[in-house]
C-alpha positions as CSV (number, residue, x, y, z in Angstrom):
1,M,38.1,4.5,33.5
2,E,39.2,8.0,34.2
3,N,41.8,10.0,32.3
4,V,41.8,7.8,29.4
5,I,42.4,9.0,25.9
6,N,40.5,7.2,23.0
7,V,42.9,6.8,20.1
8,P,41.8,5.6,16.6
9,A,42.7,2.3,15.3
10,A,45.1,3.6,12.7
11,T,47.5,4.8,15.5
12,S,47.2,1.7,17.6
13,G,51.0,1.4,18.1
14,V,50.8,4.8,20.0
15,A,47.6,4.0,22.0
16,P,49.2,2.1,24.7
17,L,51.8,4.9,25.4
18,A,49.3,7.6,25.1
19,Q,47.2,5.8,27.6
20,E,50.1,5.4,30.0
21,L,51.0,9.0,29.7
22,S,47.5,10.2,30.3
23,T,47.2,8.0,33.6
24,R,50.5,9.2,35.0
25,P,50.2,11.8,37.9
26,P,51.6,15.1,37.2
27,P,55.2,15.5,38.3
28,N,55.9,16.3,42.0
29,K,57.6,19.7,42.3
30,A,58.8,19.1,45.9
31,R,60.6,15.9,44.7
32,R,62.0,17.6,41.8
33,S,63.2,20.4,44.1
34,A,65.0,18.0,46.3
35,R,66.6,16.3,43.2
36,L,67.8,19.6,42.0
37,L,69.3,20.3,45.4
38,L,71.2,16.9,45.3
39,A,72.5,17.7,41.7
40,S,73.4,21.2,42.8
41,L,75.5,19.6,45.8
42,L,77.0,17.2,43.4
43,A,78.0,19.9,41.0
44,F,79.4,22.0,43.8
45,G,81.5,18.9,45.1
46,L,82.9,18.0,41.7
47,T,83.8,21.3,41.2
48,C,85.7,21.6,44.5
49,G,87.3,18.3,43.6
50,L,88.5,19.6,40.1
51,I,89.9,22.8,41.8
52,A,91.8,20.6,44.2
53,L,93.6,18.9,41.5
54,R,95.4,22.3,40.8
55,T,95.2,22.0,36.9
56,G,95.9,25.7,36.5
57,A,92.5,26.3,35.1
58,E,90.9,27.0,38.4
59,R,89.2,30.3,37.4
60,P,87.2,28.9,34.6
61,I,86.4,25.6,36.3
62,G,85.2,27.5,39.5
63,A,83.1,29.9,37.4
64,S,81.5,27.3,35.3
65,G,81.0,24.6,37.9
66,F,80.0,26.8,40.8
67,G,77.7,28.8,38.4
68,L,76.0,25.5,37.4
69,A,75.5,24.6,41.0
70,T,73.9,28.0,41.8
71,L,71.7,27.8,38.6
72,L,70.5,24.3,39.7
73,A,69.6,25.5,43.1
74,L,67.9,28.6,41.8
75,V,65.8,26.4,39.7
76,G,65.2,24.1,42.6
77,T,64.1,27.0,44.7
78,G,61.6,28.1,42.0
79,Y,60.1,24.4,42.0
80,A,59.8,24.4,45.6
81,L,58.1,27.7,45.7
82,A,55.7,26.5,43.0
83,A,54.9,23.3,45.1
84,L,54.5,25.5,48.2
85,I,52.0,27.6,46.3
86,A,50.1,24.6,45.0
87,H,50.0,23.0,48.5
88,L,48.7,26.3,50.1
89,A,46.0,26.6,47.3
90,N,45.0,22.9,48.0
91,V,45.7,21.9,44.4
92,R,48.3,19.4,45.2
93,P,49.2,18.3,48.8
94,V,52.8,17.4,49.3
95,S,55.1,16.4,52.2
96,L,55.9,19.5,54.1
97,G,59.3,18.1,55.2
98,L,60.3,17.4,51.7
99,L,59.0,20.9,50.7
100,F,61.0,22.7,53.2
101,F,64.1,20.8,52.7
102,G,63.9,21.5,49.1
103,L,63.0,25.3,49.6
104,F,65.5,26.2,52.3
105,G,68.3,23.8,51.1
106,N,68.1,25.3,47.4
107,A,67.8,28.8,48.8
108,L,71.1,28.1,51.0
109,M,72.8,26.5,48.1
110,T,72.0,29.4,45.8
111,C,73.6,31.9,48.2
112,I,76.7,29.5,48.8
113,G,77.1,28.9,45.1
114,A,76.8,32.7,44.3
115,L,79.5,33.4,46.8
116,S,81.6,30.6,45.6
117,V,81.4,32.0,42.0
118,L,82.4,35.4,43.3
119,L,85.4,34.2,45.2
120,S,86.5,32.0,42.4
121,V,86.4,34.8,39.8
122,A,87.3,37.9,41.8
123,D,90.8,39.0,42.4
124,F,91.9,40.2,45.7
125,R,95.1,42.0,45.6
126,R,96.7,44.5,48.0
127,G,97.6,47.9,46.5
128,R,100.9,48.5,45.1
129,Q,103.4,49.0,48.0
130,I,107.2,49.4,47.8
131,R,108.9,47.1,50.3
132,R,112.5,46.3,51.4
133,F,112.9,43.3,53.6
134,G,109.1,43.2,54.5
135,R,109.0,46.9,55.6
136,V,106.7,49.3,53.8
137,L,108.7,52.1,52.2
138,L,106.0,54.7,51.9
139,P,106.5,58.1,53.4
140,P,104.3,59.1,56.5
141,R,101.0,60.7,55.6
142,M,101.5,64.5,55.1
143,I,98.7,66.9,54.9
144,P,100.4,70.1,53.5
145,F,97.3,72.3,53.1
146,Q,95.8,72.2,56.6
147,N,97.0,75.8,57.3
148,A,94.9,78.2,55.4
149,S,97.7,80.6,54.9
150,V,99.6,78.0,52.6
151,R,96.9,78.4,49.9
152,C,96.6,81.5,47.8
153,G,93.1,81.3,46.3
154,T,92.8,77.8,44.7
155,Q,96.4,77.4,43.6
156,V,99.4,76.7,45.8
157,C,101.7,79.6,46.4
158,S,105.3,79.3,45.0
159,W,106.9,79.4,48.5
160,A,104.5,76.6,49.6
161,K,105.5,74.3,46.6
162,D,109.3,74.7,47.7
163,R,108.4,73.9,51.3
164,I,106.3,70.9,50.3
165,Q,109.0,69.5,47.8
166,A,111.6,70.1,50.7
167,D,109.4,68.0,53.2
168,I,108.8,65.1,50.7
169,K,112.6,65.1,50.0
170,K,113.3,64.9,53.6
171,A,110.7,62.1,54.2
172,W,112.4,59.9,51.6
């Protein structure tokens, strides 16, 4: 028998367990990668479902749920890369379909999860605008210093200040 550990008689209760553990094959990293992809998809789906409930806590739910999905997919990508390296080094052959499913699926889920975390946490607001009945009430863009004669060195001349203030009052 190969891969059998000899255990002394004093620990005979542990011997069957030790023998069972020593004869198990090492874990398949490609399968673990596929399981992590499924766990990542499950976390992503549950997070979307919780956000759809409109509990009022969408931001923390989105950040933690999508973050967990991203982390699971990132770890799964690492396992898939380790399985690919072991396969290429002829250490442990694996199913290439399962390997590439785990690798590309986890890589895609990592990108989708990271984008989802960004969108759930970031605020997208328009700049402050003064409006009346839907119309923007900002003056037209004025460039008062295009003419070189308006400037006196680095400061604005007093006659130019008066002219600029009058133009702004007229625009408003």
